[in-house]
N, C-alpha and C positions, 0 to 999 in steps of 0.2 A: 856616452856610451853606447846606452840604449837606443838614441835616435840614430846612430849608425850600426847598430846591429839591424833595425827595423828598416835601413833602406838598404842594407847587403841583403834580406830576405824580400823585400817586395823587387830588387834585381835579378834575383833569383826566380822571383815567379813570371818577371816579365819574358825571363829568357826561355823558360819551360812553354811558354805561352806561344811565343815567336817559334821555338822548335816545332813546336805542336802544329802552327799553322803550316812551317814549312812542309813540314812531314806530311801533314795532309794535302796540300799542294802538289806534293810528287806524287800521290795517291788518285790525281782527279779524275784520269780515265776508268778507275774501278769505282769510284764514287758514281760517275755519270751512269756506266755500263749498271750498277746497281738502280741508280735510278731509273733508267730507262725500264729493266726488268720489273721494278715497282708498279710503274704506269701503265706495262702490259697487262700488270696482274689485276690492279683497279679497272683497265678499261674490259678484261673479263669478269670481274665481278658484277661492272655494273649491267652485262648481259645477263648474268646468271640471278640477279635479286628481281625477286617479283617486287611491284608496285604496292603499297600499300593505301587501301582505299578506306575512308573515314567514314561512318554513318552517323549522323546523329538525329536524335529524335528530343525536341523539348515539352515537356507535359507542364500542366498547371492543377494543383490540388486545393480543393477547398472541401473543408469538412462539414457536415451538418451538425450544426449545435442547438439545444431546445433552449428558449429564451422567452421571455415577457409571457403573455396571456397563457402561452403553450405550458409553462413552469406551473401555473397553476392548476389548469388540469389534467396534469400529470399526479398534480399532492392531491385533486381528487380522486383518481384511478388507484393511486397507492391505500386508499381506504378501504379499496377493496379487496387488497390485496393481491393488484396485477402489476407485475414488472414490466414496463415497456421497452425495455433496455435502452435507455438514453445511459451516454457514458461521457467522460470530458476527452477520453482519449485512449490511454492504454496503451496494451504493448504493441499498437498498430496505428500509432498516432500518425501523421504525416512525417516527421521529423525520420520516423525509422523506414518509409516507406524507398529510401535509396538502398537501405542494406537490404531489403526483400529482392530488389532489384539483382544483386549479387550473389543471394542465397543460393547454394545448391540444390534445393528442391525446385526452384524457381527457372532456373538454367536447364536443367537436365528434362523437364517438363518441355519447357521451349523445345528443346533438342529433338524431340519427338514429334514437333509438330510438322503436319503435312508442309511440301512446298512442291512444285510443278519446274522442272526441269528438263527440258527438250521432250516435252510431250507427255512425261513420266512422272506421277508422283511418288515423290521418297520423302524421307526426313531430314531434318535438318542436319542429324546427327549422320546420316549417308552422305550429304554435299560436302559436310567437314572432313567425313575421311576421304572421300576422292579429291578433295581439293590439295588435301596432304600427301597425297599417293600412297597412303600406307595398307591400301589393298594390294597392291603391288610386293610392299615387304612382307606379307603376309604368304601370297603364294607359300612359299616353304614351310608354313606352320600350320599344320590341319588344324589344330584348336582352335586358332582365329580366321582362318579361311573362310569356314561356313557361318562364319558369324553374322547377323544382318541387323539391322534397326529399323524397321516396320513403322509408319506413321501410327501414333495413337497406341502403340504399344503398351500393355500394362507392366509400368516399370516394376511394381513388386513381385514380377514373376520372372526378373532379369536374373542371368547366370552369374557363376564368380568371374567368369571374363568379360562378360558384358559390365560388369560393376566397376570392373577395374578400367575398361576402355573409356567410359562414361568420367570415370575419375580424373582422368588422363584429359579429356577434353576438359572439363569442369576446370580444371587447374590452368590448362593453359588460354582459356579464356577469360578467367578472373582476375589471374594475374598477370598476363601481357595484354590484352586487347578490351576487355571492359571497363570503361570507368563511370561513375554516377556520381555528380556533383549538383548541388543546390544552390542556383545562381543568385535567388535572393528570397531569405527566409522569410520575411515579410509575408511574399506575397507566394511561396509555397510555390516557387519554380524552381524545375529540377531539368537538366540533362542528359541524357544518355549518351554515350560514346562508346564504338564500337571501332578497332584497328586490324582490319584483318587483311589477305592478299588475294580474297576473294569477292568481288564487289558486289555480286548477286546475293551471297551469303549474307555479307555485312547488312543490304537494306532487309530482307528477309528476316534475319534472325533477332535484328534491334526490333521490327515491328511486332514478330509473335511474341517477343520477350514483354514487349510493354503490353499486349493485351491478355498477354498470362498473367502478368502480376495486377492488372484493373480488375480482373474476373476476381482473382483470391481478395483482391485486397478487400474490393465492394461486400462480397459475400460475407468476409468475418466480419467487417466493421457493425454490420445490420443484420447479424443473425440472430441475434437476442431479440432486436426487435420486430424480424419477419416471426419468429417464433411463436412469439406471443401473438402475434395478429393471426397466424393460422391457428392458434388454439380459441380465440375470439371468435372467427369466421366458424370454427366448428361446432363451439357452442350455440351460436347463433341460429345454423341450422338446426340444429336439435331441438331448441326452444321454440323454431317457429313449427315445424313437423308436431311438436308438443300442443300448440297454439291450436293448430290446424286440425288435430285431433279432437281436442277439447271444443271448439266449434262444433264440429259435426255430431258430438256426443250430444250437446245442447238440442238441435235440431231434430235428433232422435228422439230423445226425451220427452221435446214438445208433441210430437207427432204420437207418441205414445200414450199420451194424458190431453190428446185433442178431445173437447167434450166430457171430459173427466165429470163427472158429481163433485162441486166444490167442496163438500162435508169430506173425501178421501184426501185428506193433506198429503198423505203417506205416500201415496202413490206420486206426487208430484217431486220428493228428496232428490232422487237421480238428478232431472233437471236442473234444480239449485244446486247440487254438488260441483256438475260438471259449468253452471255458468262460473262460481267460485274457481273452478281450473282456468277457464279462460282470463277471468281478470287478472290472475296471480300471473300467469303464464304473460298475458300483455305487458304487467308490469315487469318482472322478469326481462323479456325481450325489448322493451324499450331502452331497458339501462345498458343491456350486451349490447345492442346496436350502436349506442353510444360511443361505449368502451371501443368497438370493432373500429368505428370512425376515428376515433381517437389513435388507435395503433396505427392505423395507416398514413395518418398524418405522422405521425412518430418515425415511423419505417422511412418515409421521404424524407424527414431532417435527419436520420441518423445513416442516410446512402449519402456516400462521400460523390461528389464530383468531379472525377479526373478528365481532364480537356487536353488531347492533344492539341499543340499548337503547330509546331512544325515537325515534319517526317522525312525522312532522308528519300530523296527522288534522285533517280538515275539521268546522268552520270553521277559519281561520287566524287568528291575529292579527292586525289590522287598524290602522294608521294613516293618520287621516283628517283633513285640514285642515278645520277645522269651520267654521262660519259666522261664529261669533262670532269665535274666531281671525282670520278674514279680516278682518273689519269693524276688530277694533282696531287690527291689525299695517298696515291699508290707511291707516285714520286718521291711525294717528301717523306713519307712513313720509312721507305727503303732506305734513300739517303743519309735519312738520321739514324737507322741502325748500323748502315755502313760505317757511319763516322764515327759511333761508339763503337763497332766492335774494333776498328783499327787503334781509336785509342788505348782501349782496353790492352789490347793484343800488344802495342807499343808498351805500354807500360808495366808488364810481366815481363817482358825481354830485359826491360831496365834493370827492373830487380833481380831478374837471375844473372846479371853479368858482375 
């Protein structure tokens, strides 16, 4: 009994399918017309859609590490209360360099970098705005019409409107265009990719962003070591000045006691004191010079090496929405939606009867 019931349901489904098929065949002109219109729309979209250019830059990071004999020397330096800034990583380790590339402060600083276009120096932000044709939309908005972004402008002096525009640009770039990946974690090789509709902007922004991040990263990683080296250099200059003064003082005191009666030893005290100063300053200067040289070595070890391997070269790879692709996709999409609409309309008519 159940088998017969299943057969009846299957027959009804087949009949319904055949009926739908016959109905769609009767509407073939409508479907073909819709497909033709969709193909024309797809063709028009292929002309309207701008090509996407891809700029790719590959870099390698090598962090300086203190090891071996240098570690023992640093231990000796610590006995004199000197911190030469050696660290094993921290907030700006190589793994976090990728996040630094996508940070808002780095992207916005890069947008203010100068670039030459049509023999005129403008900022990358202005180039982005021109490519998006925002200026044309701002003609009817006095609050935005007069806003400009000059190269190397002080970011801290931006108005609220400028902050808002930069926020929109950053969101567009970070969400839709900019990607940073690490190809090989062991070798610390990273890749920066930017996909935008302006070929020149893609190339210039990628290179400017890399330079901005590298400068910031190196300064931050080697900051403590450089500060300690600067202190030691200043101390060296100060002690050397004191030593030169003490040597001159010895010479003056000796001149004053030349041919003096050997019995008058009190007169020789100033010369003896200056000689003690010379000996003390000589010992101090010798030690400070050692520490200063050690600090220079430490700074070199702490300064990371970021080497650009491949950089974007014009012409850049281009992704274009082709005419054939537009025609085919437009026709298929329009035809599918038409078929779906006809079937839904048919079903509603059957239900209403």
